[in-house]
C-alpha positions as CSV (number, residue, x, y, z in Angstrom):
1,M,27.3,-12.7,-1.6
2,K,25.2,-14.0,-4.6
3,T,21.6,-13.0,-4.9
4,I,18.6,-14.7,-6.6
5,F,15.8,-12.5,-7.9
6,S,13.0,-12.9,-10.2
7,P,11.4,-10.0,-12.3
8,R,8.1,-12.2,-12.2
9,H,7.5,-10.7,-8.9
10,A,6.3,-7.4,-10.6
11,G,3.0,-9.5,-11.7
12,H,1.8,-9.0,-8.2
13,A,1.0,-5.3,-8.4
14,G,-1.9,-3.0,-8.1
15,N,-3.7,-5.1,-5.3
16,V,-5.4,-3.5,-2.4
17,E,-5.8,-4.7,1.3
18,L,-7.9,-4.0,4.3
19,E,-6.3,-2.0,6.9
20,E,-8.0,-0.5,10.1
21,G,-11.3,0.3,8.4
22,G,-10.4,1.1,4.9
23,I,-9.4,-0.2,1.6
24,V,-6.0,0.8,0.9
25,P,-3.3,0.1,-1.9
26,A,-1.2,-2.7,-0.4
27,Y,2.1,-1.6,1.3
28,E,3.7,-4.7,0.0
29,K,4.5,-3.5,-3.7
30,P,6.9,-4.2,-6.5
31,S,9.1,-1.1,-5.8
32,R,10.2,-2.8,-2.5
33,A,12.0,-5.4,-4.4
34,E,13.5,-3.1,-7.1
35,I,15.0,-0.8,-4.9
36,I,16.7,-3.5,-3.1
37,R,17.9,-4.9,-6.4
38,A,19.4,-1.3,-7.3
39,R,21.1,-1.2,-4.1
40,I,23.0,-4.6,-4.5
41,N,24.2,-3.1,-7.6
42,T,25.4,0.2,-6.0
43,V,27.2,-1.6,-3.2
44,S,28.5,-4.3,-5.4
45,L,27.5,-7.2,-3.3
46,G,27.7,-9.9,-5.8
47,P,26.1,-11.2,-8.9
48,V,22.4,-11.2,-9.2
49,S,20.7,-14.2,-11.3
50,E,17.2,-15.5,-11.8
51,P,15.8,-18.6,-9.9
52,E,15.7,-21.9,-11.6
53,E,12.2,-23.8,-11.6
54,H,11.3,-26.2,-8.8
55,D,8.4,-28.2,-8.4
56,L,6.1,-28.0,-5.0
57,E,7.2,-31.4,-3.4
58,T,9.4,-29.8,-0.6
59,A,6.6,-27.2,-0.1
60,A,4.1,-30.0,0.2
61,K,6.2,-31.1,3.3
62,V,5.4,-27.9,5.2
63,H,2.3,-27.1,3.5
64,R,-1.1,-28.9,3.1
65,R,-1.5,-30.2,-0.3
66,D,-4.9,-28.9,-0.7
67,Y,-3.8,-25.4,0.3
68,L,-1.1,-25.6,-2.4
69,D,-3.6,-26.8,-4.9
70,F,-6.1,-23.9,-4.0
71,L,-3.5,-21.0,-4.5
72,P,-3.2,-21.3,-8.5
73,T,-6.8,-21.6,-8.9
74,V,-7.7,-18.2,-7.1
75,W,-7.6,-15.9,-9.8
76,P,-9.1,-18.0,-12.5
77,E,-11.9,-18.8,-10.2
78,W,-12.4,-15.2,-9.2
79,E,-12.6,-14.1,-12.9
80,Q,-15.0,-17.1,-13.8
81,S,-17.3,-16.0,-11.1
82,G,-17.8,-12.7,-12.9
83,R,-15.9,-10.7,-10.4
84,S,-13.2,-8.1,-11.0
85,G,-10.7,-6.0,-8.8
86,T,-8.7,-7.6,-6.0
87,A,-9.8,-11.0,-4.8
88,M,-9.9,-10.8,-1.2
89,P,-11.6,-12.8,1.7
90,F,-14.2,-11.2,4.1
91,A,-15.6,-14.3,5.9
92,W,-13.4,-16.7,8.2
93,P,-14.3,-20.1,9.9
94,T,-13.5,-18.7,13.3
95,R,-14.3,-20.5,16.8
96,G,-17.5,-22.3,16.8
97,L,-17.7,-22.4,13.0
98,R,-16.9,-25.3,10.6
99,G,-13.3,-25.2,9.5
100,D,-13.0,-28.8,8.4
101,V,-15.3,-28.6,5.4
102,P,-13.6,-26.9,2.2
103,P,-16.4,-24.8,0.6
104,T,-16.7,-24.5,-3.3
105,S,-17.4,-20.8,-3.4
106,I,-14.2,-18.7,-4.3
107,I,-15.2,-16.1,-1.8
108,A,-15.6,-18.8,1.1
109,K,-12.3,-20.5,-0.1
110,L,-10.4,-17.4,0.2
111,G,-11.6,-17.0,4.1
112,F,-11.1,-20.7,4.6
113,Y,-7.4,-20.8,3.6
114,S,-6.3,-17.3,5.3
115,F,-6.5,-15.7,8.5
116,D,-6.8,-12.0,7.3
117,A,-7.5,-9.7,4.4
118,G,-3.8,-9.1,3.7
119,A,-3.1,-11.7,1.2
120,T,-4.8,-10.6,-1.9
121,F,-4.7,-11.7,-5.5
122,V,-4.5,-10.0,-8.9
123,K,-3.8,-11.7,-12.1
124,G,-0.3,-12.0,-11.8
125,T,-0.2,-13.1,-8.2
126,W,0.2,-16.9,-8.4
127,D,3.1,-16.5,-10.9
128,A,4.9,-14.0,-8.5
129,I,4.2,-16.5,-5.6
130,K,6.0,-19.4,-7.5
131,S,8.8,-17.4,-8.6
132,S,9.2,-16.2,-4.9
133,H,9.4,-20.1,-3.9
134,D,11.8,-20.7,-6.7
135,T,14.0,-18.0,-5.8
136,A,14.3,-19.3,-1.9
137,L,15.0,-22.9,-3.3
138,T,17.6,-21.5,-5.7
139,A,19.4,-19.5,-3.1
140,A,19.3,-22.4,-0.7
141,N,20.9,-24.6,-3.1
142,L,23.8,-22.1,-3.5
143,V,24.2,-22.7,0.4
144,R,23.8,-26.2,0.2
145,S,26.4,-26.6,-2.6
146,G,29.1,-24.8,-0.4
147,E,28.5,-21.1,-0.6
148,R,29.0,-19.4,2.9
149,S,26.0,-17.3,2.3
150,A,23.1,-16.4,-0.4
151,F,20.3,-13.9,-0.4
152,A,17.0,-15.0,-1.6
153,L,15.2,-11.7,-2.6
154,C,11.8,-13.0,-2.2
155,R,8.7,-11.2,-3.2
156,P,6.0,-11.9,-1.9
157,P,7.4,-12.5,1.5
158,G,6.3,-15.8,3.4
159,H,6.8,-15.7,7.1
160,H,3.0,-15.2,7.8
161,A,2.0,-18.4,5.7
162,G,1.1,-21.4,7.8
163,S,0.9,-24.9,6.8
164,N,-2.7,-24.3,5.4
165,F,-3.3,-20.6,5.7
166,M,-2.2,-17.4,3.9
167,G,-2.0,-13.9,5.3
168,G,-0.1,-10.8,5.9
169,Y,1.2,-10.5,2.3
170,C,2.3,-14.1,2.7
171,F,1.3,-17.3,0.6
172,I,4.1,-20.0,0.6
173,N,6.4,-19.7,3.4
174,N,9.6,-19.4,1.6
175,A,11.8,-19.8,4.6
176,A,10.2,-22.8,5.8
177,V,10.4,-24.5,2.5
178,A,14.2,-23.7,2.4
179,A,14.6,-25.4,5.8
180,Q,12.9,-28.5,4.6
181,W,15.2,-28.3,1.6
182,F,18.1,-28.6,3.7
183,L,16.9,-31.0,5.9
184,D,16.1,-33.3,2.7
185,G,19.7,-32.7,1.5
186,G,21.2,-34.1,4.8
187,A,21.3,-31.4,7.3
188,R,20.4,-32.6,10.8
189,R,19.3,-29.2,12.2
190,V,18.3,-26.0,10.7
191,S,17.9,-22.8,12.8
192,I,15.4,-19.9,11.3
193,L,16.1,-16.7,13.0
194,D,13.3,-14.1,12.2
195,V,14.1,-10.5,12.7
196,D,11.0,-8.9,11.1
197,Y,9.1,-6.3,13.3
198,H,6.0,-8.7,12.9
199,H,6.1,-12.2,14.6
200,G,6.7,-14.9,11.9
201,N,3.4,-16.8,13.0
202,G,3.3,-19.1,10.0
203,T,6.9,-20.4,10.5
204,Q,6.3,-21.1,14.3
205,Q,2.9,-22.8,13.5
206,I,4.8,-25.0,10.8
207,F,7.5,-26.4,13.0
208,Y,6.0,-26.0,16.5
209,A,6.0,-29.6,17.3
210,R,9.4,-30.3,15.5
211,N,13.0,-30.6,16.8
212,D,14.7,-30.5,13.5
213,V,14.1,-26.8,13.0
214,Q,14.7,-24.4,15.8
215,V,12.6,-21.0,15.2
216,L,13.6,-17.8,16.9
217,N,11.5,-14.7,16.5
218,L,12.6,-11.0,17.6
219,H,9.3,-9.0,17.0
220,A,6.7,-6.6,18.3
221,D,4.5,-7.7,21.3
222,P,1.4,-9.4,20.0
223,M,-0.8,-8.1,22.7
224,S,-1.0,-4.7,20.7
225,E,0.7,-5.6,17.3
226,Y,0.0,-7.5,14.2
227,P,-0.3,-10.5,13.9
228,F,-1.8,-10.4,17.4
229,F,-2.8,-14.1,17.9
230,L,0.7,-15.8,18.3
231,G,4.2,-14.6,19.3
232,H,4.1,-14.7,23.2
233,A,7.2,-15.6,25.1
234,D,5.7,-18.7,26.7
235,E,5.1,-20.3,23.3
236,T,8.3,-22.7,23.5
237,G,6.8,-25.6,21.4
238,E,4.9,-28.9,22.1
239,G,5.5,-32.5,22.0
240,E,8.8,-33.2,20.1
241,G,9.3,-29.5,19.5
242,Q,9.3,-28.5,23.1
243,G,11.9,-26.1,23.8
244,F,12.8,-25.4,20.1
245,N,10.7,-22.4,19.8
246,H,11.8,-18.9,21.1
247,N,10.0,-15.6,21.1
248,F,11.3,-12.3,21.9
249,P,8.3,-9.7,22.0
250,M,9.3,-6.3,22.4
251,P,7.1,-3.2,23.2
252,A,6.6,-0.2,20.8
253,G,9.6,2.3,20.9
254,T,12.2,-0.5,21.1
255,S,15.5,1.0,20.2
256,W,18.6,-0.7,19.1
257,V,20.1,-1.4,22.7
258,Q,17.0,-3.4,23.7
259,W,16.7,-5.2,20.3
260,A,20.4,-5.8,20.2
261,A,20.0,-7.6,23.7
262,A,17.5,-10.0,22.3
263,L,19.5,-10.6,19.2
264,E,22.3,-11.7,21.4
265,E,20.1,-14.1,23.4
266,A,18.9,-15.6,20.1
267,C,22.3,-15.9,18.8
268,S,23.4,-17.7,22.0
269,L,20.4,-20.1,21.6
270,I,21.3,-20.9,18.0
271,A,25.0,-21.6,19.0
272,G,23.7,-24.1,21.6
273,Y,21.4,-25.8,19.0
274,E,24.5,-26.4,16.9
275,P,22.5,-26.1,13.6
276,D,24.1,-27.2,10.3
277,V,22.6,-24.1,8.6
278,L,20.9,-20.7,9.5
279,I,18.2,-19.2,7.7
280,V,17.5,-15.4,8.4
281,S,13.9,-14.1,7.7
282,L,15.2,-10.8,6.9
283,G,12.6,-8.1,7.6
284,V,13.4,-4.5,7.9
285,D,10.1,-3.0,9.2
286,T,12.0,-2.3,12.5
287,F,13.2,0.7,10.9
288,E,12.3,4.1,12.7
289,R,10.3,5.3,9.8
290,D,8.4,2.3,8.7
291,P,4.9,3.0,8.1
292,I,3.6,-0.1,9.6
293,G,6.2,-0.6,12.5
294,R,6.8,1.0,15.8
295,F,10.5,0.0,16.6
296,K,13.2,2.7,16.5
297,L,16.2,1.0,14.9
298,V,18.1,3.5,12.4
299,S,20.0,2.6,9.1
300,D,23.5,2.5,10.9
301,D,22.1,-0.5,13.0
302,Y,21.5,-3.0,10.2
303,P,25.2,-3.5,9.2
304,K,25.4,-4.4,13.0
305,I,22.9,-7.3,12.7
306,G,24.8,-8.8,9.9
307,R,28.0,-8.6,11.7
308,R,26.4,-10.3,14.8
309,I,25.0,-13.2,12.6
310,A,28.2,-13.7,10.7
311,G,29.7,-14.2,14.2
312,L,27.8,-17.6,14.3
313,K,30.3,-18.8,11.6
314,L,27.4,-20.9,10.0
315,P,26.3,-21.4,6.4
316,T,23.5,-18.6,6.1
317,L,20.6,-18.0,3.8
318,F,18.9,-14.6,4.1
319,V,15.4,-14.7,2.9
320,M,13.6,-11.5,2.3
321,E,10.6,-10.6,4.4
322,G,8.8,-7.3,5.4
323,G,9.9,-3.7,5.3
324,Y,7.7,-0.8,4.2
325,A,9.7,2.5,4.3
326,V,10.4,2.1,0.6
327,E,12.9,4.9,0.1
328,E,15.4,3.4,2.9
329,I,14.6,-0.6,2.3
330,G,17.6,-1.1,0.1
331,I,19.8,0.7,2.4
332,N,18.4,-1.2,5.4
333,A,18.1,-4.6,3.8
334,V,21.5,-4.7,2.1
335,G,23.0,-3.1,5.0
336,V,22.6,-6.3,6.8
337,L,24.1,-8.2,4.1
338,T,27.2,-6.1,3.7
339,G,27.6,-6.3,7.4
340,F,27.7,-9.9,7.2
341,E,30.1,-9.8,4.4
342,E,32.5,-7.4,6.2
343,A,32.6,-9.7,9.1
């Protein structure tokens, strides 16, 4: 399996986030990607190459243009305003407030275009975002050109980013952009299977009223787990998208048996949809020792995920999302890929 990986991700480093009453170093850090990259070499998964440059025209079909225009301006405006440290929002236009008038203050813009204080900026953040986007499209192009599979080792991740908002370490929704790329290239239907511990709320929001992209999420119950406000089982799509969104919320403590049953049901739905290509939003924060997850999967479970996905016999693009147990992230993420390859 070929991997696309950009060293430019490392520019997004040293930032902080707000977590449960404190400002803490961001869990989403450069070592995550570097450890996965090293594991790819250790197991000889396949060649690793850097992404080609891509414009944002495909991204503009799943994200609002004003939102995309905002992202590269954050750090320059933050510096020009005389601020230092991490650029982070602290006020949001919630219910009853005006969310239709873009403000001029950089602090207000950060809140206007986000849903939490988890997508923060330092000097190199935009370049990392753009390289992550390019990584996804370059890997998607491999699959579109005939490769059975490819791995987009994206950092920062993307599945919490919606059409006009960032959050949860995510800025551009790499999986969503890749899905649109496949459709623009002639695919009739695309399925996105999100196996991250946290619900891919951005991916759901982008495609909720569409029937050309099926979205399936296996995740922690939003009644008690981040991102909280989306991901319930009764959210099945709207309008033309009715019946094409599928959520599988599970309680804290979920182990392989229960999780695998949800995966089996999701795979059956994918097979019934008959997509031309499958995108896997690959999060491994389902691991038993993940610091911000509460599922109980173990390292031996991850190759099983890859083998089951391979059983769908679809061209498959893997896009890296979450996973914060840094010591094991390489074993677990690459375990899915080797399981897929061995099958």
